[in-house]
DOKENU-991369 format. One record per residue: x, y, z of N, C-alpha, C, O in turn; residue number from 1; residue in one letter. Coordinates in nm, 2 decimals. Example, Ala and Ser with C-alpha at 12.3 -4.5 7.8 and 13.67 -1.06 7.14 Angstrom:
BEGIN
[site [1.32, -0.57, 0.78], [1.23, -0.45, 0.78], [1.32, -0.33, 0.78], [1.42, -0.33, 0.85], 1, "A"],
[site [1.28, -0.22, 0.71], [1.37, -0.11, 0.71], [1.29, 0.00, 0.79], [1.34, 0.11, 0.80], 2, "S"],
This chain:
BEGIN
[site [2.62, 2.36, 0.68], [2.48, 2.45, 0.65], [2.49, 2.58, 0.59], [2.53, 2.67, 0.67], 1, "X"],
[site [2.46, 2.62, 0.43], [2.48, 2.80, 0.46], [2.37, 2.85, 0.47], [2.27, 2.79, 0.44], 2, "X"],
[site [2.39, 3.01, 0.53], [2.28, 3.05, 0.51], [2.29, 3.17, 0.42], [2.40, 3.23, 0.43], 3, "X"],
[site [2.21, 3.21, 0.35], [2.17, 3.32, 0.27], [2.19, 3.43, 0.35], [2.18, 3.42, 0.47], 4, "X"],
[site [2.23, 3.54, 0.31], [2.27, 3.62, 0.36], [2.10, 3.73, 0.38], [2.10, 3.83, 0.46], 5, "X"],
[site [2.00, 3.69, 0.31], [1.87, 3.77, 0.33], [1.86, 3.69, 0.47], [1.85, 3.78, 0.56], 6, "X"],
[site [1.87, 3.61, 0.50], [1.79, 3.52, 0.57], [1.86, 3.57, 0.74], [1.79, 3.57, 0.84], 7, "X"],
[site [2.03, 3.60, 0.72], [2.10, 3.63, 0.82], [1.99, 3.80, 0.89], [1.98, 3.84, 1.01], 8, "X"],
[site [1.93, 3.86, 0.78], [1.95, 4.00, 0.85], [1.78, 3.99, 0.87], [1.73, 4.10, 0.90], 9, "X"],
[site [1.69, 3.87, 0.87], [1.57, 3.89, 1.01], [1.60, 3.79, 1.09], [1.50, 3.75, 1.15], 10, "X"],
[site [1.73, 3.70, 1.13], [1.74, 3.64, 1.24], [1.81, 3.74, 1.35], [1.91, 3.80, 1.32], 11, "X"],
[site [1.76, 3.75, 1.46], [1.80, 3.82, 1.60], [1.93, 3.77, 1.68], [1.95, 3.65, 1.64], 12, "X"],
[site [1.98, 3.78, 1.73], [2.04, 3.76, 1.80], [2.02, 3.66, 1.95], [1.95, 3.75, 2.01], 13, "X"],
[site [2.02, 3.59, 2.00], [1.99, 3.54, 2.13], [1.93, 3.67, 2.25], [1.82, 3.67, 2.29], 14, "X"],
[site [2.03, 3.75, 2.27], [2.04, 3.83, 2.36], [1.94, 3.93, 2.34], [1.89, 3.99, 2.43], 15, "X"],
[site [1.92, 3.95, 2.20], [1.83, 4.04, 2.18], [1.68, 3.98, 2.19], [1.59, 4.04, 2.26], 16, "X"],
[site [1.65, 3.87, 2.14], [1.54, 3.83, 2.15], [1.46, 3.84, 2.25], [1.34, 3.87, 2.24], 17, "X"],
[site [1.54, 3.80, 2.38], [1.51, 3.73, 2.54], [1.48, 3.90, 2.57], [1.38, 3.93, 2.64], 18, "X"],
[site [1.57, 4.00, 2.52], [1.52, 4.14, 2.53], [1.36, 4.15, 2.51], [1.28, 4.16, 2.60], 19, "X"],
[site [1.32, 4.16, 2.40], [1.21, 4.18, 2.36], [1.13, 4.11, 2.39], [1.02, 4.17, 2.37], 20, "X"],
[site [1.11, 3.98, 2.43], [1.02, 3.95, 2.51], [1.00, 3.95, 2.64], [0.90, 3.90, 2.70], 21, "X"],
[site [1.11, 4.03, 2.69], [1.07, 4.09, 2.78], [1.03, 4.19, 2.82], [0.99, 4.22, 2.93], 22, "X"],
[site [1.05, 4.27, 2.72], [0.96, 4.45, 2.69], [0.85, 4.39, 2.67], [0.76, 4.43, 2.74], 23, "X"],
[site [0.83, 4.30, 2.60], [0.70, 4.28, 2.55], [0.60, 4.26, 2.68], [0.50, 4.32, 2.71], 24, "X"],
[site [0.68, 4.15, 2.75], [0.56, 4.11, 2.87], [0.57, 4.24, 2.96], [0.48, 4.32, 2.97], 25, "X"],
[site [0.68, 4.27, 3.03], [0.70, 4.42, 3.07], [0.56, 4.52, 3.04], [0.48, 4.56, 3.13], 26, "X"],
[site [0.54, 4.55, 2.91], [0.45, 4.66, 2.82], [0.34, 4.60, 2.83], [0.24, 4.67, 2.84], 27, "X"],
[site [0.33, 4.51, 2.83], [0.18, 4.40, 2.83], [0.08, 4.39, 3.00], [-0.04, 4.38, 3.03], 28, "X"],
[site [0.23, 4.39, 3.07], [0.18, 4.41, 3.20], [0.14, 4.51, 3.26], [0.06, 4.52, 3.36], 29, "X"],
[site [0.21, 4.61, 3.21], [0.16, 4.73, 3.25], [0.02, 4.73, 3.20], [-0.06, 4.69, 3.27], 30, "X"],
[site [-0.02, 4.78, 3.09], [-0.11, 4.75, 2.97], [-0.26, 4.71, 3.11], [-0.35, 4.77, 3.16], 31, "X"],
[site [-0.22, 4.57, 3.13], [-0.32, 4.51, 3.17], [-0.33, 4.53, 3.33], [-0.42, 4.47, 3.40], 32, "X"],
[site [-0.24, 4.62, 3.39], [-0.24, 4.67, 3.57], [-0.35, 4.78, 3.52], [-0.47, 4.79, 3.56], 33, "X"],
[site [-0.29, 4.86, 3.43], [-0.41, 4.98, 3.46], [-0.52, 4.97, 3.38], [-0.60, 5.07, 3.38], 34, "X"],
[site [-0.56, 4.87, 3.33], [-0.66, 4.81, 3.24], [-0.77, 4.77, 3.35], [-0.89, 4.80, 3.35], 35, "X"],
[site [-0.67, 4.68, 3.45], [-0.73, 4.60, 3.59], [-0.80, 4.73, 3.68], [-0.92, 4.72, 3.72], 36, "X"],
[site [-0.70, 4.86, 3.71], [-0.74, 4.97, 3.75], [-0.83, 5.01, 3.75], [-0.90, 5.01, 3.85], 37, "X"],
[site [-0.87, 5.07, 3.57], [-0.94, 5.17, 3.50], [-1.08, 5.06, 3.57], [-1.16, 5.08, 3.66], 38, "X"],
[site [-1.08, 4.97, 3.51], [-1.18, 4.88, 3.53], [-1.23, 4.82, 3.64], [-1.33, 4.76, 3.61], 39, "X"],
[site [-1.19, 4.81, 3.75], [-1.17, 4.70, 3.88], [-1.34, 4.75, 3.93], [-1.39, 4.86, 3.96], 40, "X"],
[site [-1.39, 4.59, 3.93], [-1.54, 4.60, 3.99], [-1.59, 4.71, 4.14], [-1.50, 4.70, 4.22], 41, "X"],
[site [-1.66, 4.76, 4.16], [-1.68, 4.84, 4.28], [-1.69, 4.73, 4.37], [-1.69, 4.61, 4.33], 42, "X"],
[site [-1.68, 4.77, 4.52], [-1.68, 4.71, 4.62], [-1.77, 4.61, 4.68], [-1.86, 4.60, 4.60], 43, "X"],
[site [-1.78, 4.53, 4.78], [-1.89, 4.45, 4.79], [-2.02, 4.42, 4.82], [-2.10, 4.34, 4.79], 44, "X"],
[site [-2.01, 4.60, 4.93], [-2.14, 4.62, 4.97], [-2.20, 4.71, 4.87], [-2.32, 4.73, 4.87], 45, "X"],
[site [-2.11, 4.79, 4.77], [-2.12, 4.83, 4.67], [-2.25, 4.76, 4.58], [-2.36, 4.80, 4.57], 46, "X"],
[site [-2.19, 4.66, 4.54], [-2.22, 4.54, 4.47], [-2.35, 4.49, 4.56], [-2.44, 4.49, 4.48], 47, "X"],
[site [-2.37, 4.46, 4.63], [-2.46, 4.42, 4.72], [-2.56, 4.51, 4.77], [-2.67, 4.48, 4.82], 48, "X"],
[site [-2.54, 4.59, 4.74], [-2.65, 4.69, 4.76], [-2.77, 4.75, 4.65], [-2.89, 4.78, 4.64], 49, "X"],
[site [-2.59, 4.75, 4.54], [-2.72, 4.75, 4.39], [-2.80, 4.65, 4.40], [-2.92, 4.66, 4.42], 50, "X"],
[site [-2.74, 4.52, 4.39], [-2.85, 4.41, 4.40], [-2.94, 4.46, 4.47], [-3.04, 4.52, 4.41], 51, "X"],
[site [-2.93, 4.46, 4.60], [-3.08, 4.50, 4.64], [-3.20, 4.58, 4.57], [-3.32, 4.57, 4.54], 52, "X"],
[site [-3.09, 4.67, 4.56], [-3.22, 4.79, 4.51], [-3.31, 4.73, 4.38], [-3.43, 4.72, 4.35], 53, "X"],
[site [-3.17, 4.67, 4.28], [-3.24, 4.59, 4.13], [-3.35, 4.49, 4.17], [-3.44, 4.48, 4.10], 54, "X"],
[site [-3.34, 4.41, 4.32], [-3.41, 4.37, 4.34], [-3.55, 4.37, 4.36], [-3.65, 4.30, 4.32], 55, "X"],
[site [-3.54, 4.50, 4.45], [-3.65, 4.59, 4.50], [-3.75, 4.65, 4.39], [-3.88, 4.66, 4.41], 56, "X"],
[site [-3.66, 4.69, 4.26], [-3.70, 4.80, 4.19], [-3.78, 4.65, 4.07], [-3.87, 4.67, 3.98], 57, "X"],
[site [-3.75, 4.55, 4.10], [-3.82, 4.42, 3.94], [-3.89, 4.40, 4.03], [-4.00, 4.39, 3.98], 58, "X"],
[site [-3.90, 4.37, 4.21], [-4.01, 4.31, 4.27], [-4.13, 4.39, 4.21], [-4.21, 4.35, 4.12], 59, "X"],
[site [-4.13, 4.58, 4.29], [-4.21, 4.62, 4.25], [-4.29, 4.66, 4.12], [-4.41, 4.71, 4.12], 60, "X"],
[site [-4.18, 4.63, 4.01], [-4.28, 4.62, 3.86], [-4.33, 4.46, 3.82], [-4.41, 4.42, 3.74], 61, "X"],
[site [-4.27, 4.39, 3.90], [-4.38, 4.25, 3.86], [-4.49, 4.24, 3.94], [-4.57, 4.16, 3.90], 62, "X"],
[site [-4.53, 4.33, 4.07], [-4.64, 4.36, 4.18], [-4.75, 4.44, 4.05], [-4.86, 4.41, 4.02], 63, "X"],
[site [-4.66, 4.54, 4.00], [-4.75, 4.63, 3.96], [-4.82, 4.54, 3.84], [-4.94, 4.52, 3.84], 64, "X"],
[site [-4.73, 4.50, 3.75], [-4.76, 4.41, 3.64], [-4.87, 4.31, 3.67], [-4.97, 4.31, 3.60], 65, "X"],
[site [-4.88, 4.21, 3.79], [-4.95, 4.14, 3.83], [-5.06, 4.19, 3.85], [-5.17, 4.13, 3.86], 66, "X"],
[site [-5.05, 4.33, 3.86], [-5.19, 4.37, 3.95], [-5.28, 4.41, 3.84], [-5.40, 4.39, 3.85], 67, "X"],
[site [-5.21, 4.47, 3.74], [-5.27, 4.52, 3.61], [-5.31, 4.41, 3.53], [-5.42, 4.41, 3.47], 68, "X"],
[site [-5.23, 4.29, 3.50], [-5.31, 4.20, 3.47], [-5.42, 4.17, 3.55], [-5.51, 4.17, 3.47], 69, "X"],
[site [-5.47, 4.13, 3.66], [-5.54, 4.05, 3.69], [-5.67, 4.17, 3.70], [-5.79, 4.14, 3.67], 70, "X"],
[site [-5.63, 4.25, 3.72], [-5.76, 4.40, 3.70], [-5.82, 4.35, 3.56], [-5.94, 4.33, 3.54], 71, "X"],
[site [-5.73, 4.35, 3.46], [-5.77, 4.30, 3.31], [-5.83, 4.21, 3.28], [-5.90, 4.20, 3.18], 72, "X"],
[site [-5.79, 4.14, 3.37], [-5.89, 3.94, 3.33], [-6.03, 3.93, 3.45], [-6.12, 3.85, 3.45], 73, "X"],
[site [-6.02, 4.06, 3.56], [-6.14, 4.10, 3.59], [-6.24, 4.16, 3.51], [-6.36, 4.13, 3.53], 74, "X"],
[site [-6.20, 4.24, 3.44], [-6.22, 4.33, 3.37], [-6.31, 4.25, 3.25], [-6.43, 4.28, 3.23], 75, "X"],
[site [-6.24, 4.17, 3.19], [-6.30, 4.09, 3.08], [-6.38, 3.94, 3.15], [-6.48, 3.90, 3.09], 76, "X"],
[site [-6.35, 3.89, 3.21], [-6.48, 3.82, 3.30], [-6.62, 3.91, 3.32], [-6.73, 3.87, 3.34], 77, "X"],
[site [-6.57, 4.03, 3.31], [-6.74, 4.09, 3.37], [-6.79, 4.13, 3.23], [-6.91, 4.15, 3.21], 78, "X"],
[site [-6.70, 4.16, 3.14], [-6.72, 4.13, 2.99], [-6.80, 4.05, 2.97], [-6.92, 4.07, 2.97], 79, "X"],
[site [-6.74, 3.95, 2.94], [-6.77, 3.82, 2.89], [-6.92, 3.75, 2.99], [-7.03, 3.74, 2.93], 80, "X"],
[site [-6.91, 3.73, 3.12], [-7.01, 3.74, 3.16], [-7.14, 3.82, 3.12], [-7.26, 3.78, 3.13], 81, "X"],
[site [-7.10, 3.94, 3.08], [-7.23, 3.99, 3.07], [-7.28, 3.99, 2.94], [-7.40, 4.01, 2.93], 82, "X"],
[site [-7.18, 3.94, 2.81], [-7.24, 3.90, 2.70], [-7.31, 3.78, 2.69], [-7.40, 3.75, 2.61], 83, "X"],
[site [-7.24, 3.66, 2.83], [-7.28, 3.53, 2.80], [-7.41, 3.56, 2.84], [-7.51, 3.51, 2.78], 84, "X"],
[site [-7.43, 3.63, 2.95], [-7.60, 3.69, 2.97], [-7.67, 3.71, 2.89], [-7.76, 3.64, 2.84], 85, "X"],
[site [-7.64, 3.83, 2.85], [-7.72, 3.91, 2.65], [-7.75, 3.78, 2.56], [-7.85, 3.75, 2.50], 86, "X"],
[site [-7.63, 3.73, 2.58], [-7.68, 3.61, 2.46], [-7.78, 3.47, 2.51], [-7.85, 3.39, 2.44], 87, "X"],
[site [-7.77, 3.49, 2.64], [-7.84, 3.33, 2.67], [-8.01, 3.40, 2.68], [-8.10, 3.32, 2.66], 88, "X"],
[site [-8.05, 3.55, 2.71], [-8.16, 3.60, 2.68], [-8.21, 3.56, 2.57], [-8.32, 3.51, 2.56], 89, "X"],
[site [-8.09, 3.62, 2.45], [-8.14, 3.67, 2.34], [-8.20, 3.49, 2.32], [-8.31, 3.46, 2.33], 90, "X"],
[site [-8.08, 3.38, 2.30], [-8.14, 3.33, 2.27], [-8.28, 3.22, 2.32], [-8.34, 3.13, 2.25], 91, "X"],
[site [-8.29, 3.27, 2.47], [-8.41, 3.27, 2.55], [-8.54, 3.32, 2.50], [-8.64, 3.26, 2.53], 92, "X"],
[site [-8.55, 3.40, 2.46], [-8.62, 3.49, 2.36], [-8.71, 3.43, 2.25], [-8.83, 3.41, 2.22], 93, "X"],
[site [-8.56, 3.40, 2.19], [-8.58, 3.33, 2.05], [-8.62, 3.16, 2.06], [-8.62, 3.11, 1.95], 94, "X"],
[site [-8.65, 3.07, 2.16], [-8.64, 3.00, 2.18], [-8.79, 3.01, 2.18], [-8.88, 2.97, 2.10], 95, "X"],
[site [-8.81, 3.08, 2.28], [-9.00, 3.11, 2.32], [-9.07, 3.14, 2.17], [-9.15, 3.06, 2.13], 96, "X"],
[site [-9.02, 3.25, 2.10], [-9.03, 3.29, 1.97], [-9.08, 3.17, 1.87], [-9.19, 3.13, 1.82], 97, "X"],
[site [-8.99, 3.15, 1.87], [-8.99, 2.96, 1.77], [-9.07, 2.84, 1.88], [-9.11, 2.74, 1.83], 98, "X"],
[site [-9.09, 2.86, 1.98], [-9.19, 2.74, 2.06], [-9.38, 2.82, 1.99], [-9.47, 2.75, 1.94], 99, "X"],
[site [-9.37, 2.93, 2.02], [-9.53, 2.98, 2.00], [-9.54, 2.97, 1.89], [-9.64, 2.90, 1.85], 100, "X"],
[site [-9.44, 3.03, 1.79], [-9.47, 2.96, 1.63], [-9.53, 2.84, 1.61], [-9.63, 2.82, 1.54], 101, "X"],
[site [-9.44, 2.74, 1.70], [-9.48, 2.57, 1.60], [-9.61, 2.59, 1.70], [-9.70, 2.59, 1.62], 102, "X"],
[site [-9.65, 2.61, 1.80], [-9.76, 2.60, 1.86], [-9.84, 2.64, 1.83], [-9.94, 2.60, 1.89], 103, "X"],
[site [-9.86, 2.77, 1.70], [-9.93, 2.84, 1.62], [-9.98, 2.68, 1.54], [-10.08, 2.61, 1.54], 104, "X"],
[site [-9.85, 2.65, 1.48], [-9.89, 2.61, 1.38], [-9.89, 2.46, 1.38], [-9.88, 2.41, 1.27], 105, "X"],
[site [-9.91, 2.39, 1.48], [-9.97, 2.27, 1.54], [-10.14, 2.32, 1.55], [-10.22, 2.28, 1.47], 106, "X"],
[site [-10.17, 2.41, 1.68], [-10.30, 2.48, 1.69], [-10.38, 2.42, 1.54], [-10.48, 2.35, 1.53], 107, "X"],
[site [-10.29, 2.53, 1.38], [-10.37, 2.53, 1.27], [-10.40, 2.41, 1.22], [-10.50, 2.37, 1.17], 108, "X"],
[site [-10.24, 2.35, 1.24], [-10.26, 2.21, 1.16], [-10.39, 2.09, 1.24], [-10.43, 1.98, 1.20], 109, "X"],
[site [-10.43, 2.14, 1.36], [-10.51, 2.08, 1.43], [-10.66, 2.11, 1.37], [-10.74, 2.03, 1.32], 110, "X"],
[site [-10.67, 2.22, 1.40], [-10.78, 2.31, 1.35], [-10.81, 2.24, 1.21], [-10.93, 2.23, 1.18], 111, "X"],
[site [-10.71, 2.19, 1.11], [-10.73, 2.24, 1.00], [-10.78, 2.03, 0.99], [-10.86, 2.00, 0.91], 112, "X"],
[site [-10.73, 1.95, 1.05], [-10.74, 1.84, 1.07], [-10.91, 1.84, 1.10], [-10.99, 1.78, 1.03], 113, "X"],
[site [-10.94, 1.91, 1.23], [-11.10, 1.85, 1.22], [-11.21, 1.94, 1.12], [-11.33, 1.92, 1.13], 114, "X"],
[site [-11.15, 2.03, 1.05], [-11.22, 2.02, 0.94], [-11.24, 1.92, 0.86], [-11.35, 1.86, 0.83], 115, "X"],
[site [-11.12, 1.91, 0.82], [-11.13, 1.77, 0.75], [-11.22, 1.64, 0.78], [-11.28, 1.56, 0.71], 116, "X"],
[site [-11.19, 1.67, 0.93], [-11.32, 1.50, 0.95], [-11.44, 1.53, 0.94], [-11.53, 1.46, 0.88], 117, "X"],
[site [-11.45, 1.66, 0.99], [-11.66, 1.69, 0.98], [-11.69, 1.71, 0.82], [-11.80, 1.69, 0.78], 118, "X"],
[site [-11.60, 1.73, 0.75], [-11.64, 1.72, 0.60], [-11.64, 1.56, 0.55], [-11.65, 1.53, 0.43], 119, "X"],
[site [-11.62, 1.47, 0.66], [-11.62, 1.30, 0.60], [-11.78, 1.33, 0.65], [-11.86, 1.25, 0.65], 120, "X"],
């Protein structure tokens, strides 16, 4: 099989290819080691301490949020209770007014009926 000169220029001898692979592995390993060393996580005790601190902070924020929500709910319930009582009183007064007006109409009708009966 005949190989073109251009193809020969791009082919590496076996020893040189192995050398490039080993060099790449060493450089990549060194970069990985430095990166790991720079970005290494903190010790377990420091991590547990951070977790405890964040958990306490979350607990405190949650407690405050719950207290605020309960306070707002109580306030709204009191406002609603006052509003319901006011509306109930308004309806009661309107009902009394309507009943009084209707009784007046019935009394007037009864009186008119008596007059008609007496006329006959």
